C-alpha positions in Angstrom: 91.2 83.2 -49.0 89.5 82.5 -52.3 86.0 83.9 -52.3 83.2 83.3 -54.8 80.5 86.0 -54.4 77.0 85.6 -55.9 75.0 88.7 -56.3 72.0 89.6 -58.4 73.6 92.7 -60.0 76.9 94.4 -60.2 78.1 98.0 -60.0 77.8 98.6 -63.7 74.2 97.3 -64.0 71.8 100.1 -65.0 69.7 99.3 -61.9 72.5 99.1 -59.5 71.8 100.5 -56.0 73.2 100.6 -52.5 73.6 96.9 -52.2 75.7 96.8 -55.4 77.8 99.7 -54.2 78.5 98.0 -50.9 79.3 94.7 -52.6 81.7 96.4 -54.9 83.5 98.2 -52.1 83.6 95.0 -50.1 85.3 93.0 -52.9 87.8 95.8 -53.6 88.7 95.8 -49.9 89.1 92.0 -49.8 91.4 92.1 -52.8 93.4 95.0 -51.3 94.0 92.8 -48.3 95.4 90.0 -50.3 92.3 87.8 -50.8 91.0 86.5 -54.2 87.4 87.4 -55.0 85.2 86.8 -58.0 81.8 88.2 -58.5 79.2 86.0 -60.2 76.3 88.2 -61.3 73.6 88.7 -64.0 74.2 90.2 -67.4 72.5 93.2 -69.0 72.3 94.8 -72.4 75.8 95.7 -73.6 77.6 93.9 -70.8 80.7 91.7 -71.4 80.3 88.1 -70.2 83.5 88.5 -68.3 85.5 91.6 -67.3 87.6 93.0 -64.6 86.4 96.1 -62.8 88.6 97.8 -60.2 90.6 94.5 -59.9 87.4 92.4 -59.4 86.8 89.6 -61.8 83.2 89.7 -63.0 81.6 86.6 -64.5 78.1 87.4 -65.9 75.6 84.7 -66.8 71.9 84.7 -67.3 69.5 87.6 -67.2 67.4 89.2 -64.5 65.5 86.0 -63.7 67.5 83.2 -65.5 70.5 83.9 -63.3 69.0 81.9 -60.5 68.1 78.9 -62.7 71.7 78.9 -64.0 73.4 79.1 -60.6 74.1 75.3 -60.5 75.7 75.2 -64.0 77.7 78.3 -63.1 78.9 76.6 -60.0 80.0 73.4 -61.8 81.7 75.4 -64.6 83.5 78.1 -62.6 83.5 77.4 -58.9 83.6 73.8 -57.8 87.0 73.0 -56.2 88.4 76.4 -57.0 87.3 78.5 -54.0 87.4 78.3 -50.2 84.1 79.9 -49.5 80.9 81.1 -51.2 79.3 84.3 -50.1 75.7 84.6 -51.4 74.2 88.1 -51.5 70.5 87.6 -51.2 68.1 90.3 -52.4 64.7 88.6 -52.5 65.4 85.4 -54.5 68.3 83.3 -53.3 70.7 81.2 -55.5 70.1 78.0 -53.4 73.8 77.2 -53.3 73.5 75.2 -50.0 71.6 72.6 -52.0 74.5 71.8 -54.3 77.8 73.5 -53.2 80.5 71.5 -51.4 82.2 74.7 -50.2 81.1 76.5 -47.1 78.3 78.9 -47.9 77.7 82.2 -46.0 74.5 84.0 -46.9 74.8 87.8 -46.7 71.2 89.2 -46.4 70.8 93.0 -46.6 67.1 92.9 -45.8 63.9 90.9 -46.1 62.2 92.0 -49.3 58.6 92.0 -48.0 56.7 95.0 -49.4 59.4 95.7 -51.9 58.4 92.8 -54.0 55.6 94.9 -55.3 57.9 97.6 -56.6 60.4 95.3 -58.3 58.3 92.7 -60.1 55.1 92.6 -62.1 51.9 91.0 -60.7 51.5 88.1 -60.1 55.3 87.4 -59.7 55.4 90.1 -57.0 52.5 88.4 -55.1 54.2 85.0 -55.4 57.6 86.4 -54.2 55.9 88.1 -51.2 54.3 84.9 -50.0 57.2 82.6 -50.9 60.1 84.6 -49.4 60.1 82.8 -46.1 59.9 79.4 -47.8 62.8 80.2 -50.1 65.1 81.1 -47.2 64.6 77.8 -45.3 67.7 76.1 -46.7 69.7 78.9 -45.1 68.3 78.7 -41.5 71.1 76.5 -40.2 74.0 78.5 -41.8 76.0 81.3 -40.3 74.5 84.4 -41.8 75.6 88.0 -42.2 73.1 90.8 -41.7 73.7 94.5 -42.1 71.5 95.7 -39.2 69.8 94.6 -36.0 66.5 95.0 -37.8 67.4 92.4 -40.4 68.9 90.1 -37.7 65.7 90.2 -35.7 63.7 89.4 -38.9 65.9 86.5 -39.6 65.9 85.1 -36.1 62.1 85.3 -36.2 62.1 83.1 -39.3 64.2 80.4 -37.7 67.8 81.4 -38.5 70.2 80.3 -35.7 73.5 82.1 -36.2 73.3 85.7 -37.5 76.2 88.2 -37.2 75.7 91.9 -37.8 78.3 93.5 -40.0 77.3 97.2 -40.3 78.4 99.1 -43.4 81.4 101.4 -43.5 82.4 104.4 -45.6 85.5 106.3 -46.4 85.9 109.9 -45.4 85.8 112.5 -48.2 88.2 115.3 -48.6 87.0 118.1 -46.3 86.0 121.6 -47.5 85.8 120.8 -51.2 82.2 122.0 -51.4 80.1 124.3 -49.3 76.4 124.2 -48.4 74.1 126.0 -50.8 73.1 129.6 -50.0 69.4 128.7 -50.1 67.7 125.9 -48.1 68.3 122.8 -50.1 66.9 119.3 -49.6 67.9 116.2 -51.4 66.5 112.8 -52.2 68.9 110.2 -53.4 68.0 106.7 -54.6 66.5 104.6 -57.3 63.3 106.0 -58.5 61.1 103.0 -57.8 58.0 102.7 -55.7 59.7 101.2 -52.6 61.9 104.3 -52.2 58.7 106.5 -52.0 60.2 109.6 -53.6 56.6 110.8 -54.1 56.5 111.3 -50.3 59.6 113.5 -50.5 57.8 115.6 -53.2 54.6 115.9 -51.1 56.6 116.8 -48.0 58.6 119.4 -50.0 55.4 121.1 -51.1 54.6 122.0 -47.5 58.2 122.8 -46.7 58.5 125.1 -49.7 55.3 126.9 -48.6 56.8 127.6 -45.1 60.4 128.1 -46.2 60.2 130.3 -49.4 63.1 129.9 -51.8 63.8 126.3 -50.7 64.7 123.7 -53.3 64.6 119.9 -53.6 67.0 117.9 -55.6 65.9 114.4 -56.8 69.0 112.3 -57.6 68.5 108.9 -59.3 66.7 107.2 -62.1 64.1 104.5 -62.4 60.7 103.4 -63.5 58.9 106.1 -61.5 60.7 109.1 -62.9 58.0 110.1 -65.4 55.4 109.8 -62.7 57.4 111.9 -60.2 58.0 114.7 -62.8 54.3 114.7 -63.4 53.5 114.8 -59.7 55.9 117.8 -59.2 53.9 119.7 -61.8 50.6 118.6 -60.3 51.8 119.9 -56.9 52.9 123.2 -58.4 56.5 122.8 -57.2 58.2 122.0 -60.5 60.1 125.3 -60.5 61.7 124.4 -57.2 62.5 120.8 -57.9 65.5 119.7 -60.0 65.7 116.1 -61.3 69.4 115.4 -61.7 69.0 111.8 -62.9 71.6 109.1 -62.2 75.0 110.8 -61.4 78.6 109.5 -61.1 80.3 109.3 -57.7 82.0 112.7 -58.0 78.7 114.5 -58.7 76.9 112.5 -56.0 79.5 113.6 -53.5 79.1 117.2 -54.6 75.3 117.2 -54.3 75.3 115.5 -50.9 77.9 118.0 -49.7 75.9 121.1 -50.9 72.5 120.0 -49.6 71.4 120.8 -46.1 69.0 118.0 -45.4 68.2 114.6 -46.9 64.7 113.2 -47.1 64.6 109.4 -47.1 61.0 108.0 -46.9 61.8 104.4 -48.0 59.6 101.4 -47.3 62.5 99.5 -45.7 66.2 99.2 -46.1 69.0 96.8 -45.2 70.8 99.7 -43.6 70.6 102.7 -45.8 74.1 103.3 -47.1 73.1 106.8 -48.4 72.5 107.8 -44.8 76.2 107.4 -44.1 77.1 108.9 -47.5 75.1 112.0 -46.6 76.2 112.2 -42.9 79.9 112.0 -43.7 79.4 115.2 -45.7 77.5 117.0 -42.9 74.0 116.3 -44.2 71.6 115.0 -41.7 68.8 112.6 -42.8 65.1 112.6 -42.0 63.8 109.1 -42.5 60.9 106.9 -41.8 60.8 104.6 -38.8 61.3 101.4 -40.8 63.7 98.5 -40.7 67.2 99.6 -41.6 66.7 103.3 -41.2 65.9 102.9 -37.5 69.4 101.4 -37.3 71.3 103.9 -39.4 69.6 107.1 -38.1 69.9 107.9 -34.4 67.1 110.3 -33.7 68.5 113.8 -32.9 72.1 112.8 -33.5 72.6 112.4 -37.3 69.0 113.1 -38.3 65.4 112.4 -37.3 63.3 109.3 -37.4 59.6 110.1 -38.1 56.4 108.0 -38.4 56.4 105.8 -41.5 54.1 106.9 -44.3 53.6 110.4 -42.9 55.2 113.1 -45.1 53.8 115.7 -42.7 56.1 114.4 -40.0 59.1 115.0 -42.4 57.8 118.5 -42.9 57.8 119.4 -39.2 61.4 118.1 -38.7 62.8 119.8 -41.8 61.1 123.2 -41.1 62.4 123.1 -37.5 65.9 122.9 -38.8 65.6 125.6 -41.4 64.0 127.9 -38.9 66.8 127.4 -36.4 70.3 127.8 -37.9 72.0 126.7 -34.7 70.0 123.5 -34.6 70.8 122.7 -38.2 74.5 123.4 -37.7 74.5 121.2 -34.6 72.8 118.3 -36.3 75.1 118.7 -39.3 78.1 118.4 -37.0 76.6 115.5 -35.2 76.1 113.7 -38.6 79.8 113.9 -39.3 80.7 112.6 -35.9 78.2 109.8 -36.3 79.5 108.8 -39.7 83.1 108.6 -38.4 82.2 105.7 -36.3 81.4 103.6 -39.4 84.7 103.5 -41.1 85.4 101.3 -44.1 88.3 99.6 -42.1 85.9 98.8 -39.3 83.5 97.2 -41.8 86.3 95.2 -43.5 87.7 94.0 -40.1 84.3 92.8 -39.0 83.4 91.1 -42.3 86.7 89.2 -42.5 86.6 88.1 -38.9 83.1 86.6 -39.4 83.9 84.7 -42.6 87.4 83.5 -41.3 85.6 82.0 -38.3 83.3 80.1 -40.8 85.8 78.7 -43.2 85.7 75.2 -41.7 
């Protein structure tokens, strides 16, 4: 099968996040199974217009916003008549390929953007995006659609989508025993440092955790526009000596930090699924997350972490402290996290994805 995949950013983009990681892994998996896959994505400073990354042909055109306006010309120049199917990764603004493509289009929607518009765009573009999102998705209502979670599927059905298949993410299993948990209670936040991820809630929760669990530490892993504010907030809260900002790290370092931490705090506004939940769980690190779309799908309360009231750092405190005050409870939840993650294998993810798009080729 020859697959053209549209996505806003690619794995090498400075602002790449979980959606880009998942897309990259997906395309690698498709190629490994004998399919052809090309990623059409936006350019960025220093990026080559065309390059191959891990066997995936990348064609970059347009910038952060102009990529959408150039979708038609990209299609005419590179895609028309050369591919069997178009997969359109939608993260807020769609490419509107159903309006001009002759090939079958399958939208892959990680999540509705909703409140996240206000963390990713300047006002008034953010306000326009928030109110226009439903309208922009109307051309896709009749198309077979892939969603990552039941939360996203429910949102799409409520908008008028008719045929939505859930394809939950999968993850490979790391080599066991390479790193051990830290000797002192250690929490971790992993994600882009933007408003929608609410790392400030993790800092506020940690201040109370640190007061009740002396010697505890918090690792902030990631980079983004909020980093300076978060560093200032750590000083304001008087916890700067116990908080380490690691910045954006490579996969090896990320694996190490996730393996060594005891608990992850994940207070995001909403997620498509929350790939970092699986990345943490597979390394024996349970996740405390807010009760929001995506996280209520990837976190099973009491099995691989805890779901707490959205917007309430205090609820995260109670759950975290209960684990650090009861070693058996923490060990049990850590073991449960590994068992939970093993259900979401990469092979399972690939099998499900391919079965969905194979059924929609004609």
